[in-house]
N, CA, C and O atoms as a Tinker XYZ file with bonds, in Angstrom:
   404  protein
     1  N     87.775000   93.622000   81.661000    73     2
     2  CA    89.033000   93.161000   81.107000    64     1     3
     3  C     89.497000   94.144000   80.043000    63     2     4     5
     4  O     88.722000   94.544000   79.174000    81     3
     5  N     90.746000   94.525000   80.116000    73     3     6
     6  CA    91.314000   95.474000   79.163000    64     5     7
     7  C     91.607000   94.775000   77.835000    63     6     8     9
     8  O     91.656000   93.547000   77.755000    81     7
     9  N     91.797000   95.574000   76.816000    73     7    10
    10  CA    92.156000   95.024000   75.516000    64     9    11
    11  C     93.477000   94.280000   75.623000    63    10    12    13
    12  O     94.425000   94.762000   76.242000    81    11
    13  N     93.529000   93.127000   75.026000    73    11    14
    14  CA    94.739000   92.317000   75.084000    64    13    15
    15  C     95.906000   93.041000   74.431000    63    14    16    17
    16  O     97.044000   92.935000   74.889000    81    15
    17  N     95.625000   93.775000   73.366000    73    15    18
    18  CA    96.703000   94.478000   72.668000    64    17    19
    19  C     97.327000   95.547000   73.559000    63    18    20    21
    20  O     98.540000   95.751000   73.521000    81    19
    21  N     96.508000   96.235000   74.366000    73    19    22
    22  CA    97.036000   97.267000   75.256000    64    21    23
    23  C     97.901000   96.646000   76.345000    63    22    24    25
    24  O     98.942000   97.198000   76.702000    81    23
    25  N     97.479000   95.507000   76.871000    73    23    26
    26  CA    98.254000   94.824000   77.913000    64    25    27
    27  C     99.582000   94.329000   77.347000    63    26    28    29
    28  O    100.623000   94.455000   77.992000    81    27
    29  N     99.544000   93.760000   76.128000    73    27    30
    30  CA   100.771000   93.257000   75.510000    64    29    31
    31  C    101.719000   94.400000   75.143000    63    30    32    33
    32  O    102.937000   94.265000   75.269000    81    31
    33  N    101.165000   95.515000   74.694000    73    31    34
    34  CA   101.985000   96.680000   74.361000    64    33    35
    35  C    102.702000   97.193000   75.604000    63    34    36    37
    36  O    103.873000   97.568000   75.552000    81    35
    37  N    101.979000   97.205000   76.724000    73    35    38
    38  CA   102.576000   97.654000   77.975000    64    37    39
    39  C    103.655000   96.675000   78.448000    63    38    40    41
    40  O    104.684000   97.095000   78.977000    81    39
    41  N    103.422000   95.382000   78.262000    73    39    42
    42  CA   104.425000   94.385000   78.644000    64    41    43
    43  C    105.679000   94.533000   77.794000    63    42    44    45
    44  O    106.793000   94.351000   78.284000    81    43
    45  N    105.495000   94.862000   76.525000    73    43    46
    46  CA   106.633000   95.085000   75.635000    64    45    47
    47  C    107.426000   96.304000   76.093000    63    46    48    49
    48  O    108.657000   96.288000   76.091000    81    47
    49  N    106.719000   97.357000   76.482000    73    47    50
    50  CA   107.391000   98.552000   76.977000    64    49    51
    51  C    108.177000   98.256000   78.248000    63    50    52    53
    52  O    109.278000   98.772000   78.437000    81    51
    53  N    107.610000   97.427000   79.115000    73    51    54
    54  CA   108.305000   97.057000   80.348000    64    53    55
    55  C    109.587000   96.284000   80.046000    63    54    56    57
    56  O    110.627000   96.541000   80.652000    81    55
    57  N    109.512000   95.342000   79.115000    73    55    58
    58  CA   110.701000   94.583000   78.717000    64    57    59
    59  C    111.769000   95.504000   78.131000    63    58    60    61
    60  O    112.949000   95.394000   78.462000    81    59
    61  N    111.333000   96.419000   77.250000    73    59    62
    62  CA   112.286000   97.330000   76.608000    64    61    63
    63  C    112.922000   98.277000   77.624000    63    62    64    65
    64  O    114.110000   98.585000   77.529000    81    63
    65  N    112.134000   98.739000   78.594000    73    63    66
    66  CA   112.687000   99.653000   79.593000    64    65    67
    67  C    113.699000   98.941000   80.484000    63    66    68    69
    68  O    114.708000   99.529000   80.873000    81    67
    69  N    113.436000   97.682000   80.805000    73    67    70
    70  CA   114.401000   96.919000   81.601000    64    69    71
    71  C    115.674000   96.651000   80.808000    63    70    72    73
    72  O    116.775000   96.654000   81.359000    81    71
    73  N    115.510000   96.419000   79.502000    73    71    74
    74  CA   116.657000   96.141000   78.648000    64    73    75
    75  C    117.545000   97.372000   78.491000    63    74    76    77
    76  O    118.770000   97.258000   78.527000    81    75
    77  N    116.938000   98.549000   78.319000    73    75    78
    78  CA   117.687000   99.771000   78.034000    64    77    79
    79  C    118.027000  100.588000   79.269000    63    78    80    81
    80  O    118.578000  101.682000   79.145000    81    79
    81  N    117.713000  100.087000   80.456000    73    79    82
    82  CA   117.877000  100.870000   81.680000    64    81    83
    83  C    119.315000  101.342000   81.887000    63    82    84    85
    84  O    119.542000  102.523000   82.149000    81    83
    85  N    120.277000  100.447000   81.774000    73    83    86
    86  CA   121.677000  100.783000   82.034000    64    85    87
    87  C    122.200000  101.800000   81.020000    63    86    88    89
    88  O    122.887000  102.755000   81.381000    81    87
    89  N    121.868000  101.584000   79.756000    73    87    90
    90  CA   122.343000  102.480000   78.703000    64    89    91
    91  C    121.771000  103.886000   78.887000    63    90    92    93
    92  O    122.492000  104.876000   78.760000    81    91
    93  N    120.474000  103.966000   79.186000    73    91    94
    94  CA   119.835000  105.263000   79.394000    64    93    95
    95  C    120.420000  105.976000   80.612000    63    94    96    97
    96  O    120.658000  107.184000   80.577000    81    95
    97  N    120.647000  105.237000   81.670000    73    95    98
    98  CA   121.190000  105.834000   82.894000    64    97    99
    99  C    122.582000  106.401000   82.662000    63    98   100   101
   100  O    122.884000  107.505000   83.116000    81    99
   101  N    123.434000  105.656000   81.959000    73    99   102
   102  CA   124.787000  106.155000   81.709000    64   101   103
   103  C    124.759000  107.391000   80.811000    63   102   104   105
   104  O    125.509000  108.339000   81.045000    81   103
   105  N    123.909000  107.392000   79.793000    73   103   106
   106  CA   123.821000  108.562000   78.914000    64   105   107
   107  C    123.255000  109.769000   79.653000    63   106   108   109
   108  O    123.720000  110.891000   79.451000    81   107
   109  N    122.264000  109.552000   80.502000    73   107   110
   110  CA   121.696000  110.658000   81.273000    64   109   111
   111  C    122.713000  111.239000   82.241000    63   110   112   113
   112  O    122.752000  112.452000   82.452000    81   111
   113  N    123.534000  110.382000   82.828000    73   111   114
   114  CA   124.582000  110.876000   83.736000    64   113   115
   115  C    125.587000  111.740000   82.993000    63   114   116   117
   116  O    126.056000  112.745000   83.527000    81   115
   117  N    125.921000  111.360000   81.763000    73   115   118
   118  CA   126.847000  112.156000   80.963000    64   117   119
   119  C    126.219000  113.504000   80.618000    63   118   120   121
   120  O    126.874000  114.542000   80.706000    81   119
   121  N    124.948000  113.481000   80.224000    73   119   122
   122  CA   124.267000  114.723000   79.851000    64   121   123
   123  C    124.164000  115.678000   81.031000    63   122   124   125
   124  O    124.317000  116.887000   80.857000    81   123
   125  N    123.909000  115.164000   82.218000    73   123   126
   126  CA   123.723000  116.014000   83.389000    64   125   127
   127  C    125.027000  116.461000   84.059000    63   126   128   129
   128  O    125.008000  117.359000   84.902000    81   127
   129  N    126.151000  115.850000   83.697000    73   127   130
   130  CA   127.429000  116.188000   84.319000    64   129   131
   131  C    127.964000  117.493000   83.734000    63   130   132   133
   132  O    128.401000  117.528000   82.584000    81   131
   133  N    127.930000  118.559000   84.524000    73   131   134
   134  CA   128.336000  119.893000   84.059000    64   133   135
   135  C    129.852000  120.012000   83.894000    63   134   136   137
   136  O    130.326000  120.941000   83.240000    81   135
   137  N    130.609000  119.100000   84.467000    73   135   138
   138  CA   132.064000  119.203000   84.390000    64   137   139
   139  C    132.608000  118.717000   83.044000    63   138   140   141
   140  O    133.755000  119.001000   82.699000    81   139
   141  N    131.788000  117.988000   82.285000    73   139   142
   142  CA   132.227000  117.482000   80.978000    64   141   143
   143  C    132.100000  118.573000   79.917000    63   142   144   145
   144  O    131.330000  119.518000   80.087000    81   143
   145  N    132.850000  118.445000   78.826000    73   143   146
   146  CA   132.734000  119.427000   77.732000    64   145   147
   147  C    131.338000  119.375000   77.088000    63   146   148   149
   148  O    130.660000  118.348000   77.106000    81   147
   149  N    130.944000  120.500000   76.530000    73   147   150
   150  CA   129.608000  120.625000   75.932000    64   149   151
   151  C    129.440000  119.657000   74.760000    63   150   152   153
   152  O    128.352000  119.119000   74.550000    81   151
   153  N    130.512000  119.434000   73.995000    73   151   154
   154  CA   130.426000  118.542000   72.836000    64   153   155
   155  C    130.092000  117.121000   73.248000    63   154   156   157
   156  O    129.270000  116.460000   72.614000    81   155
   157  N    130.735000  116.647000   74.319000    73   155   158
   158  CA   130.475000  115.285000   74.803000    64   157   159
   159  C    129.045000  115.156000   75.313000    63   158   160   161
   160  O    128.369000  114.158000   75.061000    81   159
   161  N    128.602000  116.170000   76.026000    73   159   162
   162  CA   127.232000  116.132000   76.549000    64   161   163
   163  C    126.212000  116.167000   75.419000    63   162   164   165
   164  O    125.194000  115.477000   75.477000    81   163
   165  N    126.478000  116.962000   74.397000    73   163   166
   166  CA   125.568000  117.056000   73.263000    64   165   167
   167  C    125.525000  115.731000   72.498000    63   166   168   169
   168  O    124.460000  115.289000   72.069000    81   167
   169  N    126.674000  115.112000   72.334000    73   167   170
   170  CA   126.750000  113.821000   71.648000    64   169   171
   171  C    125.969000  112.754000   72.435000    63   170   172   173
   172  O    125.287000  111.916000   71.844000    81   171
   173  N    126.072000  112.794000   73.747000    73   171   174
   174  CA   125.331000  111.849000   74.583000    64   173   175
   175  C    123.826000  112.091000   74.476000    63   174   176   177
   176  O    123.044000  111.141000   74.477000    81   175
   177  N    123.421000  113.352000   74.383000    73   175   178
   178  CA   121.991000  113.650000   74.252000    64   177   179
   179  C    121.460000  113.174000   72.909000    63   178   180   181
   180  O    120.313000  112.738000   72.819000    81   179
   181  N    122.286000  113.252000   71.853000    73   179   182
   182  CA   121.864000  112.730000   70.548000    64   181   183
   183  C    121.716000  111.210000   70.586000    63   182   184   185
   184  O    120.775000  110.656000   70.018000    81   183
   185  N    122.653000  110.543000   71.259000    73   183   186
   186  CA   122.548000  109.085000   71.389000    64   185   187
   187  C    121.309000  108.696000   72.186000    63   186   188   189
   188  O    120.636000  107.713000   71.875000    81   187
   189  N    121.023000  109.479000   73.211000    73   187   190
   190  CA   119.832000  109.226000   74.028000    64   189   191
   191  C    118.562000  109.394000   73.200000    63   190   192   193
   192  O    117.605000  108.636000   73.358000    81   191
   193  N    118.559000  110.386000   72.325000    73   191   194
   194  CA   117.388000  110.631000   71.478000    64   193   195
   195  C    117.206000  109.538000   70.438000    63   194   196   197
   196  O    116.085000  109.302000   69.987000    81   195
   197  N    118.288000  108.864000   70.045000    73   195   198
   198  CA   118.183000  107.798000   69.044000    64   197   199
   199  C    117.662000  106.488000   69.621000    63   198   200   201
   200  O    117.231000  105.609000   68.875000    81   199
   201  N    117.700000  106.352000   70.946000    73   199   202
   202  CA   117.154000  105.140000   71.560000    64   201   203
   203  C    115.640000  105.117000   71.372000    63   202   204   205
   204  O    115.021000  106.176000   71.264000    81   203
   205  N    115.030000  103.928000   71.331000    73   203   206
   206  CA   113.572000  103.858000   71.142000    64   205   207
   207  C    112.820000  104.489000   72.309000    63   206   208   209
   208  O    113.203000  104.337000   73.470000    81   207
   209  N    111.748000  105.195000   71.980000    73   207   210
   210  CA   110.971000  105.877000   73.012000    64   209   211
   211  C    110.347000  104.900000   74.000000    63   210   212   213
   212  O    110.255000  105.191000   75.192000    81   211
   213  N    109.923000  103.754000   73.511000    73   211   214
   214  CA   109.275000  102.783000   74.392000    64   213   215
   215  C    110.251000  102.148000   75.375000    63   214   216   217
   216  O    109.842000  101.379000   76.244000    81   215
   217  N    111.523000  102.460000   75.245000    73   215   218
   218  CA   112.504000  101.966000   76.190000    64   217   219
   219  C    112.590000  102.795000   77.454000    63   218   220   221
   220  O    113.294000  102.430000   78.395000    81   219
   221  N    111.871000  103.916000   77.481000    73   219   222
   222  CA   111.890000  104.784000   78.656000    64   221   223
   223  C    110.931000  104.245000   79.713000    63   222   224   225
   224  O    109.837000  103.783000   79.387000    81   223
   225  N    111.335000  104.303000   80.960000    73   223   226
   226  CA   110.521000  103.787000   82.069000    64   225   227
   227  C    109.228000  104.574000   82.225000    63   226   228   229
   228  O    108.228000  104.038000   82.703000    81   227
   229  N    109.242000  105.831000   81.831000    73   227   230
   230  CA   108.065000  106.690000   81.963000    64   229   231
   231  C    106.903000  106.184000   81.104000    63   230   232   233
   232  O    105.741000  106.420000   81.434000    81   231
   233  N    107.207000  105.499000   80.017000    73   231   234
   234  CA   106.171000  105.056000   79.093000    64   233   235
   235  C    105.408000  103.835000   79.590000    63   234   236   237
   236  O    104.370000  103.488000   79.025000    81   235
   237  N    105.897000  103.184000   80.625000    73   235   238
   238  CA   105.227000  101.994000   81.160000    64   237   239
   239  C    104.052000  102.427000   82.025000    63   238   240   241
   240  O    104.204000  103.264000   82.914000    81   239
   241  N    102.890000  101.859000   81.764000    73   239   242
   242  CA   101.665000  102.204000   82.483000    64   241   243
   243  C    101.432000  101.163000   83.586000    63   242   244   245
   244  O    101.615000   99.964000   83.372000    81   243
   245  N    101.028000  101.641000   84.762000    73   243   246
   246  CA   100.696000  100.730000   85.853000    64   245   247
   247  C     99.346000  100.089000   85.558000    63   246   248   249
   248  O     98.344000  100.790000   85.411000    81   247
   249  N     99.314000   98.770000   85.471000    73   247   250
   250  CA    98.081000   98.054000   85.150000    64   249   251
   251  C     97.795000   96.983000   86.200000    63   250   252   253
   252  O     98.695000   96.483000   86.875000    81   251
   253  N     96.508000   96.651000   86.312000    73   251   254
   254  CA    96.074000   95.595000   87.226000    64   253   255
   255  C     96.615000   94.262000   86.720000    63   254   256   257
   256  O     96.560000   93.982000   85.522000    81   255
   257  N     97.129000   93.449000   87.617000    73   255   258
   258  CA    97.701000   92.171000   87.199000    64   257   259
   259  C     96.630000   91.144000   86.853000    63   258   260   261
   260  O     96.909000   90.177000   86.144000    81   259
   261  N     95.407000   91.341000   87.346000    73   259   262
   262  CA    94.323000   90.402000   87.026000    64   261   263
   263  C     93.547000   90.807000   85.778000    63   262   264   265
   264  O     93.346000   89.999000   84.871000    81   263
   265  N     93.116000   92.056000   85.741000    73   263   266
   266  CA    92.219000   92.486000   84.679000    64   265   267
   267  C     92.897000   93.302000   83.594000    63   266   268   269
   268  O     92.383000   93.389000   82.479000    81   267
   269  N     94.032000   93.895000   83.893000    73   267   270
   270  CA    94.698000   94.752000   82.927000    64   269   271
   271  C     94.181000   96.179000   82.948000    63   270   272   273
   272  O     94.590000   96.997000   82.124000    81   271
   273  N     93.292000   96.486000   83.873000    73   271   274
   274  CA    92.726000   97.834000   83.969000    64   273   275
   275  C     93.835000   98.835000   84.265000    63   274   276   277
   276  O     94.729000   98.572000   85.070000    81   275
   277  N     93.763000   99.993000   83.596000    73   275   278
   278  CA    94.848000  100.962000   83.704000    64   277   279
   279  C     94.587000  102.062000   84.716000    63   278   280   281
   280  O     95.486000  102.849000   85.015000    81   279
   281  N     93.388000  102.131000   85.243000    73   279   282
   282  CA    93.072000  103.219000   86.172000    64   281   283
   283  C     92.680000  102.673000   87.532000    63   282   284   285
   284  O     92.183000  101.553000   87.651000    81   283
   285  N     92.910000  103.477000   88.549000    73   283   286
   286  CA    92.518000  103.104000   89.902000    64   285   287
   287  C     93.307000  101.936000   90.454000    63   286   288   289
   288  O     92.735000  101.015000   91.037000    81   287
   289  N     94.631000  101.969000   90.273000    73   287   290
   290  CA    95.481000  100.871000   90.724000    64   289   291
   291  C     96.145000  101.186000   92.055000    63   290   292   293
   292  O     96.476000  102.335000   92.350000    81   291
   293  N     96.331000  100.144000   92.846000    73   291   294
   294  CA    97.078000  100.233000   94.095000    64   293   295
   295  C     98.425000   99.564000   93.870000    63   294   296   297
   296  O     98.494000   98.369000   93.584000    81   295
   297  N     99.491000  100.339000   94.002000    73   295   298
   298  CA   100.833000   99.809000   93.766000    64   297   299
   299  C    101.182000   98.680000   94.732000    63   298   300   301
   300  O    101.842000   97.713000   94.353000    81   299
   301  N    100.743000   98.807000   95.962000    73   299   302
   302  CA   101.086000   97.832000   96.994000    64   301   303
   303  C    100.592000   96.433000   96.638000    63   302   304   305
   304  O    101.263000   95.441000   96.921000    81   303
   305  N     99.422000   96.359000   96.022000    73   303   306
   306  CA    98.831000   95.073000   95.696000    64   305   307
   307  C     98.987000   94.703000   94.224000    63   306   308   309
   308  O     98.904000   93.527000   93.871000    81   307
   309  N     99.211000   95.691000   93.364000    73   307   310
   310  CA    99.286000   95.431000   91.933000    64   309   311
   311  C     97.930000   95.143000   91.334000    63   310   312   313
   312  O     97.821000   94.476000   90.305000    81   311
   313  N     96.885000   95.654000   91.988000    73   311   314
   314  CA    95.512000   95.396000   91.560000    64   313   315
   315  C     94.753000   96.704000   91.404000    63   314   316   317
   316  O     95.099000   97.717000   92.011000    81   315
   317  N     93.709000   96.666000   90.578000    73   315   318
   318  CA    92.837000   97.832000   90.476000    64   317   319
   319  C     91.843000   97.791000   91.637000    63   318   320   321
   320  O     91.719000   96.782000   92.331000    81   319
   321  N     91.150000   98.889000   91.830000    73   319   322
   322  CA    90.237000   99.014000   92.968000    64   321   323
   323  C     89.096000   98.003000   92.898000    63   322   324   325
   324  O     88.630000   97.520000   93.930000    81   323
   325  N     88.645000   97.682000   91.687000    73   323   326
   326  CA    87.531000   96.748000   91.529000    64   325   327
   327  C     87.964000   95.333000   91.927000    63   326   328   329
   328  O     87.284000   94.660000   92.701000    81   327
   329  N     89.104000   94.894000   91.388000    73   327   330
   330  CA    89.615000   93.559000   91.703000    64   329   331
   331  C     90.002000   93.455000   93.176000    63   330   332   333
   332  O     89.802000   92.416000   93.805000    81   331
   333  N     90.561000   94.544000   93.726000    73   331   334
   334  CA    90.940000   94.547000   95.136000    64   333   335
   335  C     89.716000   94.367000   96.020000    63   334   336   337
   336  O     89.753000   93.608000   96.988000    81   335
   337  N     88.642000   95.056000   95.696000    73   335   338
   338  CA    87.426000   94.939000   96.500000    64   337   339
   339  C     86.830000   93.537000   96.405000    63   338   340   341
   340  O     86.380000   92.988000   97.411000    81   339
   341  N     86.822000   92.958000   95.214000    73   339   342
   342  CA    86.292000   91.602000   95.047000    64   341   343
   343  C     87.098000   90.587000   95.855000    63   342   344   345
   344  O     86.531000   89.737000   96.540000    81   343
   345  N     88.419000   90.683000   95.769000    73   343   346
   346  CA    89.264000   89.744000   96.501000    64   345   347
   347  C     89.164000   89.949000   98.012000    63   346   348   349
   348  O     89.173000   88.986000   98.778000    81   347
   349  N     89.068000   91.218000   98.435000    73   347   350
   350  CA    88.961000   91.491000   99.862000    64   349   351
   351  C     87.630000   91.004000  100.411000    63   350   352   353
   352  O     87.573000   90.483000  101.525000    81   351
   353  N     86.556000   91.168000   99.640000    73   351   354
   354  CA    85.237000   90.727000  100.094000    64   353   355
   355  C     85.155000   89.216000  100.216000    63   354   356   357
   356  O     84.462000   88.685000  101.084000    81   355
   357  N     85.873000   88.527000   99.330000    73   355   358
   358  CA    85.850000   87.063000   99.384000    64   357   359
   359  C     86.887000   86.504000  100.351000    63   358   360   361
   360  O     86.986000   85.287000  100.509000    81   359
   361  N     87.669000   87.383000  101.008000    73   359   362
   362  CA    88.634000   86.933000  102.010000    64   361   363
   363  C     89.935000   86.430000  101.439000    63   362   364   365
   364  O     90.657000   85.697000  102.116000    81   363
   365  N     90.262000   86.800000  100.208000    73   363   366
   366  CA    91.485000   86.321000   99.561000    64   365   367
   367  C     92.725000   87.113000   99.955000    63   366   368   369
   368  O     93.847000   86.641000   99.774000    81   367
   369  N     92.527000   88.324000  100.497000    73   367   370
   370  CA    93.660000   89.147000  100.905000    64   369   371
   371  C     93.748000   89.118000  102.430000    63   370   372   373
   372  O     92.853000   89.628000  103.105000    81   371
   373  N     94.810000   88.531000  102.983000    73   371   374
   374  CA    94.917000   88.372000  104.428000    64   373   375
   375  C     94.961000   89.725000  105.148000    63   374   376   377
   376  O     95.678000   90.636000  104.734000    81   375
   377  N     94.200000   89.839000  106.211000    73   375   378
   378  CA    94.213000   91.026000  107.046000    64   377   379
   379  C     93.341000   92.153000  106.555000    63   378   380   381
   380  O     93.179000   93.146000  107.264000    81   379
   381  N     92.779000   92.045000  105.384000    73   379   382
   382  CA    91.951000   93.129000  104.856000    64   381   383
   383  C     90.482000   92.794000  105.097000    63   382   384   385
   384  O     89.987000   91.749000  104.675000    81   383
   385  N     89.809000   93.695000  105.778000    73   383   386
   386  CA    88.382000   93.515000  106.049000    64   385   387
   387  C     87.645000   94.758000  105.612000    63   386   388   389
   388  O     88.218000   95.845000  105.538000    81   387
   389  N     86.379000   94.589000  105.325000    73   387   390
   390  CA    85.554000   95.714000  104.924000    64   389   391
   391  C     85.278000   96.571000  106.167000    63   390   392   393
   392  O     84.890000   96.063000  107.219000    81   391
   393  N     85.486000   97.872000  106.017000    73   391   394
   394  CA    85.297000   98.759000  107.164000    64   393   395
   395  C     83.814000   99.092000  107.350000    63   394   396   397
   396  O     83.054000   99.173000  106.385000    81   395
   397  N     83.433000   99.278000  108.578000    73   395   398
   398  CA    82.071000   99.720000  108.877000    64   397   399
   399  C     82.114000  100.536000  110.157000    63   398   400   401
   400  O     82.899000  100.245000  111.060000    81   399
   401  N     81.276000  101.553000  110.235000    73   399   402
   402  CA    81.244000  102.391000  111.414000    64   401   403
   403  C     79.859000  102.922000  111.652000    63   402   404
   404  O     79.636000  103.658000  112.613000    81   403
């Protein structure tokens, strides 16, 4: 089990990134638009820099939904490899069987 503080910090980052998504996207579009004047683009980049860093989607870490483990995660299941193996072995994941050859 991961530290509760790390899991809560990541959840806060996820909330902030969802909240600031539209604002960041519009500012990034202004910054990347070469047809606009340089002053407008520079002003947009300053506004983008003033937004909180934890509002960026890049700062959100993929974590296991059961244990909070930050490494070895499968996006498709939202689980880490350890939890995935435990659930698959106990038959909790439909269609997944242990391979043998």
